[in-house]
Structure formats: structure tokens, C-alpha cells
KEKE-3310 file (N, C-alpha, C; in steps of 0.2 Angstrom, whole numbers, plus 5000, padded with zeros to 4 digits):
npx = (5782:5780:5791:5799:5796:5801:5795:5796:5792:5788:5788:5781:5776:5785:5798:5802:5809:5802:5785:5775:5784:5791:5805:5811:5806:5808:5808:5798:5805:5813:5826:5826:5816:5823:5834:5829:5823:5834:5841:5832:5833:5846:5847:5840:5826:5811:5800:5793:5782:5771:5762:5745:5737:5729:5738:5750:5763:5760:5758:5760:5768:5779:5783:5787:5797:5807:5809:5817:5828:5833:5836:5831:5821:5803:5791:5776:5761:5745:5729:5715:5697:5687:5696:5704:5700:5697:5702:5711:5719:5723:5731:5741:5747:5752:5761:5770:5774:5781:5790:5799:5803:5795:5795:5784:5771:5754:5743:5728:5715:5702:5695:5699:5700:5684:5684:5694:5690:5679:5685:5692:5682:5676:5661:5655:5648:5656:5653:5649:5661:5670:5663:5664:5679:5681:5675:5683:5696:5693:5691:5704:5711:5706:5708:5722:5724:5718:5718:5713:5701:5689:5672:5663:5650:5645:5640:5645:5654:5654:5660:5665:5672:5685:5702:5720:5737:5754:5757:5755:5769:5773:5767:5752:5749:5754:5758:5745:5741:5732:5727:5717:5703:5690:5674:5671:5684:5690:5683:5686:5700:5700:5695:5704:5717:5735:5742:5736:5738:5739:5735:5744:5742:5737:5747:5739:5726:5728:5731:5718:5711:5718:5713:5700:5700:5706:5697:5686:5693:5694:5681:5682:5690:5703:5710:5723:5731:5732:5742:5749:5752:5760:5758:5768:5775:5793:5804:5819:5834:5851:5851:5838:5835:5839:5830:5818:5820:5820:5807:5799:5803:5798:5784:5782:5777:5764:5746:5731:5721:5726:5725:5711:5707:5712:5705:5692:5693:5695:5685:5677:5685:5689:5701:5709:5700:5702:5716:5715:5706:5714:5723:5715:5710:5720:5730:5747:5754:5752:5758:5773:5783:5775:5769:5758:5759:5761:5749:5744:5748:5748:5738:5732:5743:5748:5754:5768:5784:5795:5811:5827:5838:5836:5823:5815:5816:5810:5797:5793:5794:5784:5773:5776:5775:5761:5757:5760:5770:5775:5781:5778:5786:5790:5800:5808:5821:5817:5827:5838:5832:5828:5840:5846:5837:5840:5853:5852:5841:5836:5846:5845:5831:5834:5841:5832:5823:5829:5829:5815:5812:5816:5833:5838:5830:5833:5846:5844:5838:5849:5857)
npy = (5897:5883:5876:5861:5845:5829:5812:5796:5778:5766:5749:5740:5727:5720:5718:5717:5711:5705:5703:5690:5680:5669:5667:5679:5688:5699:5698:5706:5716:5723:5727:5728:5738:5749:5750:5754:5767:5774:5774:5782:5794:5798:5800:5812:5813:5821:5816:5800:5789:5779:5764:5759:5748:5732:5721:5726:5730:5738:5755:5767:5762:5758:5771:5778:5770:5771:5784:5787:5782:5790:5806:5817:5815:5814:5805:5800:5797:5789:5795:5787:5787:5783:5774:5778:5787:5804:5814:5807:5804:5816:5820:5810:5813:5826:5823:5815:5824:5834:5826:5823:5835:5841:5832:5826:5821:5820:5808:5807:5796:5788:5780:5767:5750:5742:5730:5730:5739:5733:5721:5726:5730:5742:5750:5760:5767:5772:5785:5790:5788:5798:5809:5807:5808:5821:5828:5823:5828:5841:5842:5839:5849:5860:5857:5858:5871:5878:5889:5885:5874:5866:5865:5853:5849:5838:5827:5814:5815:5822:5834:5840:5853:5851:5847:5846:5840:5838:5854:5856:5855:5859:5874:5880:5867:5850:5846:5841:5827:5820:5807:5803:5799:5802:5812:5815:5814:5824:5835:5834:5836:5849:5857:5853:5848:5851:5846:5838:5822:5815:5799:5790:5797:5804:5819:5829:5826:5827:5841:5846:5841:5848:5861:5859:5855:5866:5875:5871:5872:5886:5890:5888:5898:5894:5894:5897:5890:5876:5863:5852:5835:5820:5802:5790:5775:5772:5767:5768:5767:5767:5765:5764:5751:5743:5748:5744:5730:5727:5732:5723:5711:5713:5711:5699:5687:5689:5686:5685:5682:5686:5700:5702:5699:5709:5720:5716:5717:5730:5738:5748:5759:5774:5779:5767:5761:5770:5769:5756:5757:5766:5756:5747:5755:5761:5752:5746:5758:5775:5786:5794:5788:5782:5769:5755:5743:5738:5738:5725:5717:5723:5731:5748:5762:5761:5765:5768:5777:5774:5772:5779:5791:5804:5802:5799:5810:5820:5815:5817:5831:5835:5833:5842:5854:5853:5857:5851:5849:5840:5824:5808:5794:5777:5762:5747:5736:5744:5752:5753:5759:5771:5777:5777:5786:5798:5800:5800:5806:5817:5828:5832:5837:5848:5856:5858:5866:5877:5894:5894:5892:5894:5896:5889:5878:5872:5868:5858:5849:5846:5839)
npz = (5724:5734:5746:5741:5748:5754:5758:5765:5764:5777:5777:5787:5787:5781:5768:5750:5735:5725:5724:5732:5731:5740:5742:5740:5750:5763:5780:5792:5805:5820:5817:5802:5800:5807:5799:5787:5791:5795:5783:5775:5783:5782:5769:5768:5769:5774:5781:5787:5782:5792:5791:5794:5792:5794:5792:5796:5808:5824:5823:5831:5842:5835:5829:5841:5845:5835:5834:5844:5839:5829:5822:5815:5806:5803:5810:5801:5806:5809:5811:5814:5813:5827:5833:5843:5858:5855:5865:5872:5861:5857:5868:5868:5855:5858:5868:5862:5852:5860:5867:5856:5851:5841:5831:5822:5812:5806:5799:5791:5790:5783:5774:5770:5765:5768:5774:5783:5793:5798:5803:5814:5822:5820:5817:5810:5795:5779:5776:5789:5795:5790:5794:5808:5809:5805:5816:5826:5823:5824:5838:5843:5838:5844:5858:5858:5855:5865:5879:5891:5899:5888:5881:5872:5860:5851:5836:5839:5850:5866:5877:5893:5901:5898:5896:5892:5895:5889:5883:5865:5854:5841:5834:5826:5828:5824:5807:5796:5785:5772:5762:5749:5738:5737:5737:5750:5756:5750:5755:5769:5769:5763:5774:5785:5782:5780:5769:5755:5749:5734:5726:5713:5697:5681:5677:5672:5677:5690:5692:5689:5700:5710:5708:5711:5725:5731:5728:5737:5749:5750:5753:5767:5770:5768:5756:5751:5760:5760:5754:5741:5736:5731:5732:5728:5720:5717:5705:5701:5692:5687:5673:5661:5656:5667:5677:5672:5672:5686:5690:5682:5688:5701:5700:5694:5699:5701:5699:5689:5698:5710:5708:5706:5719:5726:5721:5725:5739:5741:5736:5742:5743:5736:5731:5729:5720:5709:5705:5701:5690:5682:5678:5671:5661:5654:5653:5655:5655:5660:5657:5651:5659:5669:5678:5679:5684:5698:5703:5701:5711:5724:5735:5738:5735:5720:5708:5699:5696:5684:5678:5671:5680:5675:5668:5678:5686:5677:5676:5689:5690:5682:5690:5700:5692:5690:5702:5714:5729:5739:5741:5744:5744:5739:5737:5731:5735:5751:5759:5750:5739:5744:5747:5734:5727:5733:5729:5715:5709:5717:5716:5702:5702:5710:5701:5691:5697:5701:5705:5707:5720:5737:5741:5752:5752:5740:5743:5752:5744:5736:5745)
capx = (5782:5781:5797:5798:5798:5800:5794:5797:5787:5791:5784:5781:5774:5791:5800:5803:5811:5797:5779:5772:5789:5794:5812:5812:5803:5812:5804:5798:5809:5815:5832:5824:5813:5828:5839:5825:5822:5840:5843:5828:5835:5853:5845:5837:5819:5809:5796:5792:5775:5771:5756:5741:5733:5729:5743:5756:5764:5757:5761:5762:5774:5785:5785:5790:5804:5811:5810:5823:5834:5834:5837:5828:5815:5797:5786:5769:5757:5738:5723:5709:5692:5684:5700:5706:5696:5701:5705:5717:5724:5726:5736:5746:5751:5755:5766:5775:5777:5785:5796:5803:5805:5792:5796:5778:5765:5748:5740:5721:5713:5695:5692:5702:5696:5679:5685:5699:5687:5675:5689:5694:5676:5673:5655:5653:5649:5661:5651:5650:5668:5672:5660:5668:5685:5681:5674:5689:5701:5691:5692:5711:5714:5703:5712:5729:5724:5715:5722:5709:5696:5684:5666:5661:5644:5645:5636:5648:5657:5652:5665:5663:5677:5690:5709:5725:5744:5757:5755:5758:5776:5772:5761:5747:5748:5758:5755:5740:5741:5727:5727:5710:5700:5682:5672:5672:5691:5692:5680:5690:5706:5699:5694:5708:5723:5740:5744:5732:5742:5735:5739:5747:5737:5741:5748:5733:5720:5730:5730:5711:5709:5720:5708:5693:5701:5708:5690:5683:5696:5692:5675:5683:5695:5710:5712:5730:5734:5732:5747:5747:5758:5759:5760:5770:5781:5798:5809:5824:5840:5856:5849:5831:5834:5840:5824:5812:5821:5818:5800:5796:5804:5794:5777:5782:5773:5757:5741:5724:5717:5728:5722:5704:5706:5713:5699:5686:5694:5696:5680:5674:5690:5689:5708:5710:5696:5705:5722:5713:5703:5719:5726:5711:5708:5727:5735:5753:5757:5747:5762:5779:5786:5771:5768:5752:5760:5761:5742:5742:5751:5748:5733:5735:5747:5751:5757:5776:5788:5800:5816:5833:5837:5833:5816:5811:5815:5806:5790:5791:5794:5777:5768:5778:5772:5754:5755:5762:5776:5776:5781:5778:5788:5793:5803:5810:5820:5816:5833:5842:5828:5828:5847:5846:5833:5843:5859:5851:5836:5835:5850:5842:5826:5836:5843:5826:5819:5833:5825:5808:5811:5821:5840:5839:5826:5837:5852:5842:5838:5856:5861)
capy = (5890:5880:5872:5854:5840:5822:5808:5789:5774:5761:5744:5737:5720:5716:5721:5712:5712:5701:5701:5684:5675:5668:5668:5686:5692:5701:5698:5712:5715:5730:5729:5730:5745:5754:5750:5758:5774:5777:5776:5788:5800:5799:5802:5819:5813:5825:5812:5793:5786:5772:5762:5757:5743:5726:5717:5729:5731:5744:5761:5772:5759:5759:5778:5780:5766:5773:5791:5786:5779:5794:5813:5823:5813:5815:5799:5802:5792:5790:5796:5784:5788:5778:5769:5781:5793:5810:5817:5803:5804:5823:5820:5805:5816:5831:5821:5813:5830:5837:5822:5823:5842:5843:5827:5822:5823:5816:5806:5806:5790:5785:5777:5761:5744:5741:5724:5732:5742:5727:5716:5730:5731:5749:5748:5765:5767:5776:5792:5791:5788:5804:5814:5806:5810:5828:5830:5821:5833:5848:5842:5839:5856:5865:5856:5861:5879:5881:5891:5883:5869:5867:5861:5852:5846:5835:5821:5808:5816:5827:5835:5845:5856:5846:5850:5841:5842:5844:5858:5854:5858:5863:5878:5879:5860:5846:5846:5835:5825:5816:5804:5800:5801:5803:5819:5816:5815:5831:5840:5834:5840:5857:5860:5852:5846:5855:5843:5833:5818:5811:5794:5791:5798:5809:5826:5833:5825:5830:5848:5847:5839:5853:5866:5857:5855:5873:5879:5869:5875:5893:5890:5888:5903:5891:5892:5898:5887:5869:5861:5846:5831:5813:5796:5786:5771:5774:5761:5772:5764:5771:5764:5762:5744:5741:5750:5740:5723:5727:5732:5717:5706:5714:5709:5693:5681:5691:5683:5688:5680:5691:5707:5702:5699:5716:5724:5714:5719:5738:5741:5754:5765:5778:5780:5761:5760:5774:5766:5750:5760:5768:5750:5744:5760:5763:5747:5746:5765:5780:5792:5791:5784:5780:5762:5753:5736:5736:5736:5718:5713:5726:5736:5755:5766:5756:5768:5769:5780:5769:5774:5781:5797:5809:5801:5799:5818:5823:5813:5820:5838:5836:5834:5849:5859:5853:5861:5847:5851:5835:5818:5802:5789:5770:5758:5740:5736:5751:5756:5755:5763:5778:5780:5778:5792:5804:5801:5800:5810:5824:5833:5834:5841:5854:5860:5860:5871:5883:5901:5894:5890:5897:5893:5884:5872:5869:5865:5852:5844:5843:5836)
capz = (5724:5740:5747:5740:5753:5752:5763:5763:5767:5781:5776:5793:5786:5777:5762:5745:5728:5721:5727:5732:5730:5747:5742:5739:5755:5769:5785:5796:5811:5822:5813:5796:5801:5809:5793:5782:5793:5795:5776:5773:5786:5779:5762:5768:5768:5780:5785:5785:5783:5795:5789:5800:5790:5798:5790:5798:5815:5827:5820:5836:5845:5830:5828:5847:5846:5830:5835:5849:5835:5824:5825:5812:5802:5807:5809:5799:5809:5807:5816:5811:5817:5831:5836:5850:5860:5853:5870:5873:5855:5857:5873:5865:5850:5861:5872:5856:5849:5865:5868:5850:5849:5835:5825:5821:5807:5807:5793:5792:5786:5785:5768:5769:5764:5773:5778:5788:5799:5801:5807:5820:5826:5819:5813:5806:5788:5777:5777:5796:5797:5788:5799:5814:5808:5805:5823:5831:5822:5827:5845:5844:5836:5849:5864:5857:5854:5871:5885:5897:5898:5883:5880:5865:5860:5844:5834:5841:5856:5871:5882:5897:5905:5896:5895:5891:5895:5889:5877:5859:5853:5835:5834:5831:5828:5819:5800:5794:5779:5770:5755:5747:5731:5737:5739:5757:5758:5748:5760:5775:5767:5762:5780:5790:5780:5777:5763:5752:5745:5729:5723:5706:5692:5676:5680:5670:5681:5697:5691:5689:5707:5714:5707:5715:5732:5733:5729:5743:5755:5750:5757:5774:5771:5768:5749:5751:5766:5759:5749:5738:5735:5728:5735:5722:5720:5712:5703:5698:5692:5683:5666:5660:5656:5674:5681:5670:5675:5693:5690:5680:5693:5707:5699:5690:5702:5702:5694:5688:5704:5715:5706:5708:5726:5728:5719:5729:5746:5742:5732:5745:5743:5730:5729:5727:5714:5704:5703:5697:5684:5677:5675:5666:5655:5650:5652:5659:5655:5660:5656:5648:5664:5675:5677:5683:5686:5705:5705:5701:5717:5730:5736:5740:5730:5715:5702:5700:5692:5682:5673:5674:5684:5671:5666:5685:5688:5672:5678:5696:5688:5679:5695:5703:5688:5691:5708:5720:5732:5743:5738:5748:5740:5742:5732:5733:5742:5753:5761:5745:5735:5747:5745:5726:5725:5735:5725:5708:5707:5720:5713:5696:5704:5712:5696:5687:5701:5703:5704:5708:5727:5741:5741:5757:5750:5735:5747:5755:5738:5734:5750)
cpx = (5784:5788:5796:5800:5797:5799:5795:5792:5790:5786:5785:5779:5780:5792:5801:5807:5807:5791:5777:5777:5793:5802:5815:5810:5809:5808:5804:5802:5811:5821:5830:5821:5818:5833:5835:5825:5829:5843:5839:5831:5842:5852:5842:5830:5816:5804:5795:5785:5775:5764:5752:5736:5734:5735:5750:5757:5761:5761:5764:5768:5780:5788:5789:5797:5809:5813:5816:5829:5837:5835:5833:5821:5809:5793:5779:5765:5749:5734:5717:5703:5689:5689:5703:5702:5700:5704:5712:5722:5727:5732:5742:5751:5755:5761:5772:5778:5782:5791:5801:5805:5802:5793:5789:5774:5760:5745:5733:5718:5706:5692:5696:5697:5691:5681:5690:5695:5682:5679:5691:5688:5673:5667:5652:5653:5654:5659:5651:5657:5671:5669:5663:5675:5685:5679:5680:5695:5699:5692:5699:5713:5712:5707:5719:5729:5722:5720:5718:5705:5691:5678:5666:5655:5643:5640:5639:5651:5654:5657:5663:5670:5683:5697:5714:5732:5748:5754:5758:5764:5776:5766:5759:5746:5753:5754:5750:5741:5735:5728:5720:5708:5693:5681:5673:5679:5693:5689:5684:5697:5705:5698:5700:5716:5728:5742:5739:5737:5738:5739:5740:5741:5741:5742:5742:5727:5722:5729:5723:5709:5712:5715:5702:5694:5703:5701:5686:5686:5695:5686:5676:5689:5702:5713:5720:5734:5736:5738:5745:5753:5755:5762:5761:5775:5786:5803:5814:5831:5845:5854:5842:5830:5834:5833:5818:5813:5819:5811:5797:5797:5799:5787:5777:5778:5766:5752:5735:5720:5719:5725:5715:5703:5707:5707:5693:5687:5694:5690:5677:5679:5691:5696:5710:5707:5700:5711:5720:5710:5708:5722:5722:5710:5715:5732:5741:5755:5752:5751:5769:5783:5782:5768:5762:5753:5759:5754:5740:5744:5750:5742:5736:5738:5751:5754:5764:5779:5794:5805:5823:5832:5834:5825:5812:5810:5810:5798:5788:5790:5787:5772:5770:5774:5764:5752:5757:5769:5779:5776:5782:5780:5790:5795:5805:5817:5820:5822:5837:5839:5829:5835:5848:5843:5837:5849:5858:5846:5835:5840:5847:5836:5828:5838:5837:5822:5823:5829:5818:5806:5816:5828:5841:5835:5830:5843:5850:5841:5844:5859:5860)
cpy = (5888:5876:5864:5850:5833:5817:5801:5785:5768:5755:5739:5730:5717:5720:5715:5715:5709:5699:5694:5678:5675:5669:5675:5691:5693:5702:5704:5711:5722:5732:5731:5737:5750:5755:5755:5766:5777:5779:5782:5794:5802:5802:5809:5819:5817:5821:5805:5791:5779:5770:5759:5751:5737:5722:5720:5729:5737:5750:5766:5769:5760:5766:5780:5776:5769:5781:5792:5784:5784:5801:5818:5821:5812:5808:5803:5796:5794:5791:5793:5785:5782:5773:5771:5787:5799:5814:5814:5804:5811:5823:5815:5809:5822:5829:5818:5819:5834:5832:5822:5830:5843:5838:5823:5825:5818:5815:5804:5801:5788:5781:5771:5755:5743:5735:5725:5734:5737:5723:5720:5732:5739:5748:5754:5764:5772:5784:5794:5792:5795:5810:5813:5809:5818:5831:5829:5826:5839:5848:5843:5846:5861:5864:5859:5868:5882:5884:5889:5877:5871:5863:5859:5847:5844:5830:5815:5809:5822:5828:5841:5847:5852:5850:5845:5844:5836:5848:5855:5858:5862:5867:5880:5871:5856:5847:5840:5834:5820:5813:5801:5803:5802:5810:5820:5817:5822:5836:5840:5838:5847:5860:5859:5851:5852:5853:5838:5829:5814:5805:5795:5792:5802:5816:5830:5832:5827:5837:5850:5846:5845:5859:5865:5858:5862:5877:5877:5872:5882:5894:5891:5893:5900:5890:5893:5893:5880:5868:5854:5842:5824:5808:5791:5781:5773:5768:5765:5768:5768:5770:5762:5755:5741:5742:5745:5732:5723:5728:5726:5711:5707:5711:5702:5687:5683:5687:5687:5687:5685:5698:5707:5702:5706:5721:5722:5717:5727:5742:5748:5760:5768:5778:5773:5759:5764:5771:5759:5752:5762:5762:5747:5749:5761:5757:5748:5754:5770:5787:5789:5787:5782:5774:5759:5746:5734:5735:5729:5714:5716:5731:5743:5758:5762:5759:5770:5773:5776:5772:5776:5788:5802:5808:5801:5807:5821:5821:5817:5828:5839:5837:5840:5854:5859:5856:5857:5850:5845:5828:5812:5796:5782:5767:5751:5738:5743:5755:5758:5759:5771:5781:5782:5785:5798:5805:5803:5805:5817:5829:5836:5838:5848:5859:5862:5865:5877:5890:5900:5893:5893:5893:5888:5877:5868:5865:5859:5847:5841:5839:5828)
cpz = (5731:5740:5746:5746:5751:5758:5760:5766:5771:5780:5782:5793:5782:5771:5757:5739:5723:5725:5726:5730:5737:5747:5742:5745:5760:5775:5789:5803:5813:5818:5806:5796:5802:5803:5788:5784:5793:5788:5774:5777:5783:5772:5762:5768:5775:5784:5783:5787:5786:5794:5795:5798:5794:5798:5793:5805:5817:5826:5826:5840:5841:5830:5835:5847:5841:5830:5840:5845:5830:5827:5822:5808:5806:5805:5807:5801:5809:5813:5812:5816:5820:5834:5843:5852:5858:5858:5872:5867:5855:5862:5871:5860:5853:5865:5867:5854:5854:5866:5862:5848:5842:5829:5825:5816:5807:5800:5794:5787:5788:5779:5766:5767:5770:5777:5784:5794:5802:5805:5813:5824:5825:5814:5810:5799:5786:5778:5784:5798:5796:5792:5806:5814:5808:5812:5827:5829:5824:5834:5846:5843:5842:5856:5863:5857:5861:5876:5892:5895:5892:5884:5873:5865:5852:5842:5838:5848:5860:5876:5886:5901:5904:5894:5895:5893:5892:5883:5871:5857:5847:5835:5827:5832:5823:5812:5799:5787:5778:5763:5754:5741:5731:5738:5746:5759:5756:5753:5766:5774:5767:5769:5785:5788:5778:5770:5761:5748:5740:5728:5716:5701:5687:5679:5678:5675:5688:5697:5692:5697:5712:5714:5711:5722:5735:5733:5735:5749:5755:5753:5764:5775:5771:5761:5748:5756:5764:5753:5747:5737:5732:5732:5729:5724:5716:5711:5698:5698:5687:5676:5666:5660:5663:5678:5679:5672:5682:5694:5688:5685:5699:5706:5695:5693:5703:5697:5694:5695:5710:5714:5708:5715:5729:5727:5723:5736:5747:5738:5735:5746:5737:5727:5726:5720:5708:5701:5699:5690:5679:5674:5670:5660:5651:5649:5657:5660:5655:5658:5653:5653:5670:5673:5682:5686:5693:5707:5705:5707:5724:5730:5738:5734:5726:5709:5703:5694:5690:5677:5676:5677:5681:5670:5673:5687:5683:5674:5684:5694:5685:5684:5699:5698:5688:5697:5714:5722:5737:5740:5743:5744:5743:5736:5735:5730:5745:5755:5755:5740:5737:5746:5738:5724:5727:5731:5718:5705:5710:5717:5706:5697:5706:5707:5692:5691:5704:5701:5705:5716:5731:5741:5746:5755:5744:5738:5750:5750:5736:5739:5749)
residu = (UNK:UNK:UNK:UNK:UNK:UNK:UNK:UNK:UNK:UNK:UNK:UNK:UNK:UNK:UNK:UNK:UNK:UNK:UNK:UNK:UNK:UNK:UNK:UNK:UNK:UNK:UNK:UNK:UNK:UNK:UNK:UNK:UNK:UNK:UNK:UNK:UNK:UNK:UNK:UNK:UNK:UNK:UNK:UNK:UNK:UNK:UNK:UNK:UNK:UNK:UNK:UNK:UNK:UNK:UNK:UNK:UNK:UNK:UNK:UNK:UNK:UNK:UNK:UNK:UNK:UNK:UNK:UNK:UNK:UNK:UNK:UNK:UNK:UNK:UNK:UNK:UNK:UNK:UNK:UNK:UNK:UNK:UNK:UNK:UNK:UNK:UNK:UNK:UNK:UNK:UNK:UNK:UNK:UNK:UNK:UNK:UNK:UNK:UNK:UNK:UNK:UNK:UNK:UNK:UNK:UNK:UNK:UNK:UNK:UNK:UNK:UNK:UNK:UNK:UNK:UNK:UNK:UNK:UNK:UNK:UNK:UNK:UNK:UNK:UNK:UNK:UNK:UNK:UNK:UNK:UNK:UNK:UNK:UNK:UNK:UNK:UNK:UNK:UNK:UNK:UNK:UNK:UNK:UNK:UNK:UNK:UNK:UNK:UNK:UNK:UNK:UNK:UNK:UNK:UNK:UNK:UNK:UNK:UNK:UNK:UNK:UNK:UNK:UNK:UNK:UNK:UNK:UNK:UNK:UNK:UNK:UNK:UNK:UNK:UNK:UNK:UNK:UNK:UNK:UNK:UNK:UNK:UNK:UNK:UNK:UNK:UNK:UNK:UNK:UNK:UNK:UNK:UNK:UNK:UNK:UNK:UNK:UNK:UNK:UNK:UNK:UNK:UNK:UNK:UNK:UNK:UNK:UNK:UNK:UNK:UNK:UNK:UNK:UNK:UNK:UNK:UNK:UNK:UNK:UNK:UNK:UNK:UNK:UNK:UNK:UNK:UNK:UNK:UNK:UNK:UNK:UNK:UNK:UNK:UNK:UNK:UNK:UNK:UNK:UNK:UNK:UNK:UNK:UNK:UNK:UNK:UNK:UNK:UNK:UNK:UNK:UNK:UNK:UNK:UNK:UNK:UNK:UNK:UNK:UNK:UNK:UNK:UNK:UNK:UNK:UNK:UNK:UNK:UNK:UNK:UNK:UNK:UNK:UNK:UNK:UNK:UNK:UNK:UNK:UNK:UNK:UNK:UNK:UNK:UNK:UNK:UNK:UNK:UNK:UNK:UNK:UNK:UNK:UNK:UNK:UNK:UNK:UNK:UNK:UNK:UNK:UNK:UNK:UNK:UNK:UNK:UNK:UNK:UNK:UNK:UNK:UNK:UNK:UNK:UNK:UNK:UNK:UNK:UNK:UNK:UNK:UNK:UNK:UNK:UNK:UNK:UNK:UNK:UNK:UNK:UNK:UNK:UNK:UNK:UNK:UNK:UNK:UNK:UNK:UNK:UNK:UNK:UNK:UNK:UNK:UNK:UNK:UNK:UNK:UNK:UNK:UNK:UNK:UNK:UNK:UNK:UNK:UNK:UNK:UNK:UNK:UNK:UNK:UNK:UNK:UNK:UNK)
# end
């Protein structure tokens, strides 16, 4: 079994305890973001996902700022096709990796809402974006591995006698993560990702998807290299009633019009479509403690684990048993939720996985 790892999410557009309720909003600020990342680091999270959607602050500037405020946690920042020339991006990431002593992970994103790309002037189709992303990742990997200048003749980029400095710190390169539900996303993960992050779904469906992506990875000689994880919300409280009270409050101000707006704006994203399909097909619950309610008020990863510590640990263990080892979580409000997860759930997962993973990994879970 792979060593379990946990990441947290940094809401750079603000935090809340009740979506669409102005009185419950926590405005974005450097202080808010520092408070959350410090809570996540103190709670033992290995990485923090910094979003790149249009409504959020700029991810690379935030990552650099917060890396200087922390000691161990790794920013997980996005490489979006067409946004930054891949040679410059390779140099930026290598510099960040060097300056932080290897505190960097890379999130591959190509299938977000079409309106986001259009607003940013990225005029490639979704299929072209995935092809472009594959080419740009290949360029970065070659530049980081090269002992001298390289040439590259691709569909989108042509390089002659190209090299970068400094050398990448993490060898052969930082870990690549990809979250997506389309066949194109599965193919990119199979070729390039270290971890494929699924959005919330049933453990049975996740197990089937793991088999599919591992088969694709085997075609590139990577069947045993790729790992798998889950991007989930979590609403854990000491009692089940407290957890559901917090969950209901979170979405109490959502309307059918809100949900339709989310659906209309994310129709081109397979992962977004899937979470909305789950809500439509199964209603509020797709598992004993898997709740679809956040899909009414928030685009993106909208499936939440809700319950007391034992229930939350049991639900996460079902995904571990399905083949996942990495969990990118978020909760509301984020700083308190990160602390609560570490105190209430991680020790239970350590006991559940005793004898299944190295003792040093269990020690980190208990911390």
C-alpha cells in the first residue's frame, strides 16, 4: 500500500460558513490565507491546493508569498495550457523548487469551464487544450532532465538549442497531479501524472476508474507508477448532529437558479457534469456519509463527507480500500476544518491502516 498523504485547499476568493449569505462571508486577504495555510501545516497536511479559476487571486504570487511564511507544506499550483510559455514555466517552477528546497507540486488543468478560458483569451478547444497540455508537460520534463540544450518540434511549440537554469531540485521533477473526469484527462494522467485526483463519487465507481487509468498508464510503461486520490469536501464534527447542522447551514441560501447557473457555466467540464449527475440521480446521498448538497451552491468538487469522526474515517477508508492514497480536502471554515480533521479523523485512519503501510507513514497520520 502506498503511503497515505493529505492535502488541503486554500480558498483565495474568501471563506464562509454559509454560501451566498453576506453576513457569513470571510473576505479574502493575506491574513486569511496565511491563517489557513498555517493551520494546514500545523495539522500535518503535506500539500495545499491553490486554485487558479478567474474568481481567485493569482496562484503563483500567493504560493511564493506563503512559501516564505511556512516551513514544510508544499504549494500545489496549476500548469494551465496556453497561459505561460512552457520554457518560462519550466524556469519558474525550477526556480520555485530550488528556492523552497523542493516544496512544490504541480496541478495539471485543461478542462475547466469554457467561459473561464474564453474570458482569459485562450481560444483553443478543449481537445486542443489537452493536446497542448501534453506537449507543454513533455517540454518541461525534457528541459528538467536534460544535461544540455534540447530541440523540440511539436504541433504547438518549436524549440531550438533550448536550456534553462537552475536545475530542478526534486528529481526527476516535482510530482504532477491531475483532477479530471474526461477520457482526455485520463490519457494525460496515464502518460504524465504521479497522482490522478478523482472528484467525489462512489467507491465502487472510483475502483472501476482506477482500473481504467492504470490500464492506460500501462501502455506507456507506467502502470505501477501512477497513484490515485480523491478531491473531497469534509464536514466533520464531534457528533453527527453537529456535522449535519453545519452542512445544512452551508447551503441554506442556495436556490434552484444558483444550481442551474453552475450547470450552465460548467457544461464542458466532465468532472463538473459528473457531480451534478450524481446529485440528480441519487439525490442528497450517494453513500452512507457522502452528501451532494454543496453542488447546489458551488462549482467544482461538490461531494462532501459528512458525519462524526468515526463515520468520516469509515467513508475515507472505503476510498482507501478502492485504491486511493492521496486526499485533497477542504471544509468550512477552512482553518478550523483543517485542525478538526487532524485531531478527529487522522488518528482513526492510522489505526485502520496499521500493518498496511510503513510505520513512518502511520506516525505522520497520528501527528
